C-alpha positions as CSV (number, residue, x, y, z in Angstrom):
1,X,-88.4,66.4,16.6
2,X,-90.2,65.9,19.9
3,X,-89.7,62.6,21.6
4,X,-92.3,59.9,21.0
5,X,-94.3,58.6,24.0
6,X,-95.7,55.2,24.5
7,X,-98.9,54.7,26.5
8,X,-101.3,51.9,27.1
9,X,-104.5,52.0,25.1
10,X,-107.7,52.8,27.0
11,X,-111.3,51.8,26.1
12,X,-111.8,55.2,24.3
13,X,-109.0,54.2,21.9
14,X,-110.9,51.2,20.5
15,X,-111.9,53.0,17.3
16,X,-108.3,54.2,16.8
17,X,-106.9,50.7,17.5
18,X,-109.3,49.2,14.9
19,X,-108.2,51.8,12.4
20,X,-104.6,51.0,13.0
21,X,-105.3,47.3,12.6
22,X,-106.9,48.0,9.3
23,X,-103.9,50.1,8.2
24,X,-101.6,47.3,9.1
25,X,-103.7,44.7,7.3
26,X,-103.7,46.9,4.1
27,X,-99.9,47.3,4.3
28,X,-99.6,43.5,4.6
29,X,-102.0,43.0,1.7
30,X,-104.5,41.3,4.0
31,X,-107.2,43.9,4.4
32,X,-109.8,41.5,3.2
33,X,-109.2,39.3,6.2
34,X,-110.1,41.9,8.9
35,X,-113.5,41.1,10.3
36,X,-112.9,42.6,13.8
37,X,-115.5,45.0,15.1
38,X,-115.2,47.7,17.8
39,X,-117.3,45.6,20.0
40,X,-115.1,42.5,19.6
41,X,-111.9,44.6,20.1
42,X,-113.3,46.3,23.2
43,X,-114.2,42.9,24.7
44,X,-110.8,41.4,23.8
45,X,-108.8,44.2,25.2
46,X,-110.8,45.3,28.2
47,X,-112.5,42.2,29.6
48,X,-111.1,40.6,32.7
49,X,-108.7,39.1,32.1
50,X,-107.9,40.7,28.7
51,X,-107.0,38.5,25.8
52,X,-104.4,41.0,24.6
53,X,-102.9,44.4,25.4
54,X,-102.1,47.4,23.2
55,X,-99.6,50.3,23.5
56,X,-99.8,53.4,21.3
57,X,-96.9,55.5,20.1
58,X,-97.6,59.2,19.8
59,X,-95.4,62.1,18.6
60,X,-95.7,65.4,16.9
61,X,-99.3,65.6,18.2
62,X,-100.3,62.5,16.3
63,X,-100.6,58.7,16.6
64,X,-97.5,57.2,15.1
65,X,-98.2,53.5,15.6
66,X,-99.1,50.7,17.9
67,X,-98.2,47.3,19.2
68,X,-100.6,44.6,20.2
69,X,-99.3,41.7,22.4
70,X,-100.3,38.9,24.7
71,X,-98.6,36.2,26.9
72,X,-97.8,32.7,25.8
73,X,-96.1,30.0,27.8
74,X,-93.0,27.8,27.5
75,X,-93.3,24.3,29.1
76,X,-89.6,23.8,28.6
77,X,-88.8,27.0,30.7
78,X,-91.9,27.0,32.8
79,X,-92.2,30.7,32.2
80,X,-94.4,33.1,30.3
81,X,-93.3,34.8,27.1
82,X,-94.5,37.9,25.4
83,X,-95.9,37.4,21.9
84,X,-96.1,40.4,19.6
85,X,-99.1,40.0,17.3
86,X,-99.0,43.4,15.6
87,X,-96.4,46.1,15.2
88,X,-97.2,49.0,13.0
89,X,-95.8,52.4,12.4
90,X,-97.7,54.7,10.0
91,X,-95.7,55.5,6.9
92,X,-95.3,59.2,7.6
93,X,-93.6,58.3,10.9
94,X,-91.3,55.6,9.7
95,X,-87.5,56.1,9.9
96,X,-87.8,58.0,13.2
97,X,-87.2,55.2,15.7
98,X,-90.8,54.6,16.6
99,X,-90.7,50.9,15.8
100,X,-87.5,50.5,17.9
101,X,-89.1,52.5,20.7
102,X,-92.2,50.2,20.7
103,X,-90.1,47.1,20.7
104,X,-87.9,48.4,23.5
105,X,-91.0,49.3,25.5
106,X,-92.4,45.7,25.1
107,X,-89.0,44.2,25.9
108,X,-89.1,46.2,29.1
109,X,-92.6,44.8,29.9
110,X,-91.3,41.3,29.2
111,X,-88.4,41.7,31.6
112,X,-90.6,43.4,34.3
113,X,-93.1,40.5,34.1
114,X,-90.4,37.8,34.3
115,X,-90.9,36.6,30.7
116,X,-88.3,34.2,29.4
117,X,-88.6,35.4,25.8
118,X,-90.2,37.9,23.4
119,X,-91.4,36.5,20.0
120,X,-93.2,37.5,16.9
121,X,-93.7,36.5,13.3
122,X,-92.9,38.4,10.1
123,X,-94.1,37.9,6.6
124,X,-91.3,36.4,4.4
125,X,-91.5,39.2,1.8
126,X,-91.0,42.0,4.4
127,X,-87.2,42.3,4.0
128,X,-87.0,45.7,5.6
129,X,-88.7,44.4,8.8
130,X,-86.5,41.3,8.8
131,X,-83.3,43.4,8.5
132,X,-84.6,45.7,11.3
133,X,-85.3,42.8,13.6
134,X,-81.9,41.2,12.9
135,X,-80.3,44.6,13.7
136,X,-81.9,44.4,17.2
137,X,-80.4,40.9,17.8
138,X,-83.5,39.0,17.1
139,X,-83.0,35.6,15.4
140,X,-85.3,33.8,13.0
141,X,-86.5,30.4,14.1
142,X,-85.7,28.6,10.8
143,X,-86.3,25.2,12.2
144,X,-90.0,25.9,13.0
145,X,-93.0,26.1,10.7
146,X,-96.2,27.9,11.8
147,X,-99.4,26.0,11.4
148,X,-102.9,27.3,11.6
149,X,-106.4,25.8,11.7
150,X,-109.3,28.2,11.0
151,X,-112.7,28.4,9.5
152,X,-114.2,25.1,8.2
153,X,-111.0,23.1,8.9
154,X,-111.2,24.2,12.6
155,X,-114.8,23.3,12.8
156,X,-114.3,19.9,11.2
157,X,-111.5,19.0,13.6
158,X,-113.6,20.2,16.6
159,X,-116.5,18.0,15.5
160,X,-114.5,14.7,15.6
């Protein structure tokens, strides 16, 4: 099996990245929530400064998966962190080390950029991913609960 390569996405990859996002959403049973367009994605990824970055994994002449990430910040540490929003390996490429390669690549970016930590969220039902992340040494943050404001609730709070 040829080695996989990881490369940064370029503007011409926007349709591919959107397709991968849709594939991830379908896997997570959240396909109905994807409203992103190619235009939105192009602006997010390739504006100055970009809102997020994407790397693409390729092997065997095909696209195996992707990771989308951005920086967050810790006031306690006074350092940036790297936040992984999306990690997806297409089903036909799973079990070949592509996910580990993508995470290793991002860990390298985090270290190179002086980030204090590398974080992400995982759906509670995704036991295989949870086991995989634990095998890498990642620890769940059981004392924290993620909150989200969106849609009408976000607009109501903004109007106060």
